[in-house]
Steps between C-alpha positions, in 0.01 A plus 500: 500500500622471851538818706601538862544808720628511853377845591718719714671274766607593838863561379378757241543266197228415253530246216276435191569208267305415184542256225284409209490301178273526192532251217271435196492362159291597200130536557356680197826610325704198374874500578481739788604445861584684815739428780543754782640496855525778751694543830457782734693585817439812735688545822448794730678608814317741720756650737251735671222736397742725317715250301400230258731303262351267242638282221286363208597265220301332238560264207243401239631303203251453218521286183219531246432337170339769285256532220492721185237720359379370166308618187141409459597283207738288723225462761250394234747253345568336837126517585605620837477851658788390729733397230865565600782485250779515764525128559559170313575139556861373562521127529123507552520734795363845516772773500434879510752729318397817690584452864520792737713475819528762767736457811545829682541487882481819706649589837431814702575629847291761670561719802234709693586760748237692699697761701189662647124479477374598153840459330625216304801427286519202272815387317535206257744324274425234250667279248335312221668265248441216268414411153198479261492329162288413213583210262430507130608325181767644272612369163753559223490386129184295579124536461309699768389227766200684629191319378292816476746677267304671229652291225361183667139623503247427221426867444859560373441258212139620440637849461762383241236309299616144605164377643612137475797561741274704727239213522780254571629703790154540645462122502848463650414734783207289585675162471854531619632636831844586355338727245333729764762457774872526523683196350787455751611150354530657155719783623730254680531282186599806300762604758652144522556492123647848453878448471664834463850633457579862584582701189883538455576198701731239371341227691201315364241435769382140509367464847363830643164632401409873487152568645245636270252519786560573866300593803639823659426672821492882515629592847452802710748495796382754751666657812376801690617661823280760664460723807207705628436722798171649611455750788150601617358706783156586620421816689137578570311526168826495302687199374808527278737238355809504294725240348795418283551183295771385267571184299756364259395241247713278276325290238698277289329364183630212282397168352609160594463186298234282660505190278697422184227260402733219396776713327857547617522881501343820380704775341465850649417691184256767420303297249358800328827669431600301194165564354582866507820458303752559774826320539543187714683684776206737553261206569692421823295578810826516691802587291741414783381129468445458123325185369422419863339153542225534758413200727221437736500760777736746324413862452462627134328757294539800712616597852454848655401663826269783572611707801249730672535715805221706661475727798181666622396740782143581577287672767136508589292716725136397621256698701182350672206719597157434620350536149808508270806280450771604244841408399781619272819335392808565287775270377815536293726220363814451298556210275775373274496208250798365319569188279814292535568256209706198591569387142618689192245425230628449147256738347586782750852426629562843627159569657397178671753417769550717797284782646244707311444865577306557814130615494487745789151627594340689793130478552245629745147461611229671702169369629219626719162409625208594717220321673187686606265322754141571420419293814632205682382277216545708185836623358621684194864469406707638220860418401743632236860400396756620262834325453775447254691173477787335320423252209564135559867399459431235223313765285774751449754312291462446126615136511618417855589148406764620251611856573525798738316760295204678655203642317504890464298749695417302803275699727325422837152344482226725655210382705194706611216341692200634677186339650198593712312255715174487693471234763228378745608267783189417701378184690363268240569724198818609313545701195791652311505703188815615318573735212860489381723633231867411423741598239827323410709720269835464333511122524780298335369196318735226365410170318716250302378290209589343162425736203436360162534852353867525623569123523647541848427516871371850567496707822206737474489808723233767580626801693247735649209268518203650694184332640210579721292283742177640629181370626265427792481223762188410705463238779212433728434241761180461702429246782136408564376300805863447607542197281449622156752714317453662164789647303538704184797650311558696180818610341490706176818642359640649189866408454631661188806639325500874478773602247670404172862408603801455280630146448854388419631160402837346515619151393713287729797466287527850342581837668300705248140580590244357256282802560472753795210726430206284407182654636262251678137600483403348840285787641172374644592134448412296803759348722478118478538239760212524741121561504404868524144415602436268794179440693408254767228400739522254782301330781632343817320305771663469840322217687489489884671155495829647371458432137452737204423487139543770228435557135656768282420609140762714324473676165803607290506731188700743300799270474748608241797345332813698546563676162821438290634852461669433170165437344381839605735705278474666175762262359288204579198614293667695227447241232115499549279732301163643591348215313669259734346623817428154639857409496592838652260435791616146546852627576415800717173425678526396866372159585252456798451154644153373570343567844433211742364410842605245763319348787701405815395342825656433840405273793663491849461321833672548842523228759619516851668196625612379848374836631795706399596421137346608168472334160391726214382357167467715194392407148508747213380432147567732193325517172199300615343502152815326366530754208811405304461756226591820705801688349670678789772675314720506187779696325566616150821347352773766453606290199255580223476507114359809333391292197322231714366641828391163645833322421619553858157520678411610842557244783249437782453336834190323617349477851500159657172319552370399848784496760471448861722529810445333838702596804508363852650712777579359850585756771658374820 
């Protein structure tokens, strides 16, 4: 990274430029890579003490070869806790099928006016645009190409009684790369041999090949325009501020064909429509272009836009006294969301192209807080917040890829939060203790997955989901003999669901709900995804010769896998009797991951060169014990089989072993 700032010049201009690059290939996780650049420009013009105009722009494209979570069986077969099924060899070169690309520049202009002492008015406009995408394999009339597909694992054959085939698969995983990784060359060969004539055509195809496998890129094309204005004024012990902000966001979503993998074209069909017994016309993803041959770079599958507008006004009043500081604020906002379909889908010809109805919602919020100064070193603070907010735009449509229909009874989400803090800020000693409680009610939850029960892609909704986060946080730092610093931290929380919401399900190619009133028994289940108990101690030595060394030990516990709501229903366990309690618990019990601890270290040194320049060296090492068996997280598969609970097992992620980063910084 290189950064240069001029400071304010005599003519009132100031310029800051920065550019960086960060590139890396796989270290622990095979098939992964990371390429990122960033560019930053800030230009200010100070006309006088009352007027400042500034412009800022930044651009940070990122490309990343990703990894997949895997079942414990797959990790064991590969004999590698960092096994990654997302890559394979093509012409003996590693190729990742799951590549994320983000390219979203942002520009903003800002004007500051200070008409008199204690008064300031800030106004800004911004514009952000660009695309993000994630590639993935798609296939039609061909075997699943993912090497960790459940039918390619030995357990599938052991469960069906074919132990010989299961043993053979186990050996193949150990011996052959193409068994446990994507076989790109095989997909290309199958594509190149697949001559195909469109049904009803009088021409017999002898040259073109229809793709059985492709690499697609799911694109999100984003544009947002925004404006904000903030006015604040201080008068004696009072300080008040108010503002307005507004934005308009336009997000297009579609797929493009990234790679035909040796074929001539891909047909833009819904491959699941024929399996549901519908006519050939209904399988068209765009009925205005039937039997459309898709070539590399073409859009296909779906194409729609989510349109969001939001306006907000807020005000805050603060008062500062000798012993007490307090504030109160209110806000109100108005938001609209609408879908615009660009193609008429064959399954929903009258409800896919054009504009949906508009979701129109007004929300508000209030917050307040107080600080009591016990002394110049000790403080007690308390804060509270209540607000309502609009659901995410992508969560309110039953199947946004194919139609305009919204789910029913959409209500604002509600957030309540309160905390109380005790803080000591003294020379050589710092302490902070926090007690907090937050509730998130009436949330809208949406996931999509393949259902074996309904033999289709399913969109699963929970409306009115509630959860609570509560706990304590403690932090302490003590400096002894000026050079030795001791640190300690504790975070204990209880993040859990607090109600039994109703769940509804829809399939992608049918307008009739599969069910709409299935009760989910999620109350008191823990929210997954992060440790709910974290503790750490640290020691740092600052040497007189401008070097330091530090060592930190961290402990993590109460880590839960996010529960699959469909497994916590009466329908999921209805077949089991009291005598089958073990199977009942296997379906419904929450799963807690093992606790773990990690040792990290850091070393730094600062040099002064040529009397006026500085060089800073910094080395950090994580996971000093090189523990490669730490499971950091996981998720239950939404696809599951009531008759065989482990058929679609939970997938996990492992922490990398020892890693280090060394940085050199030169200030001139």
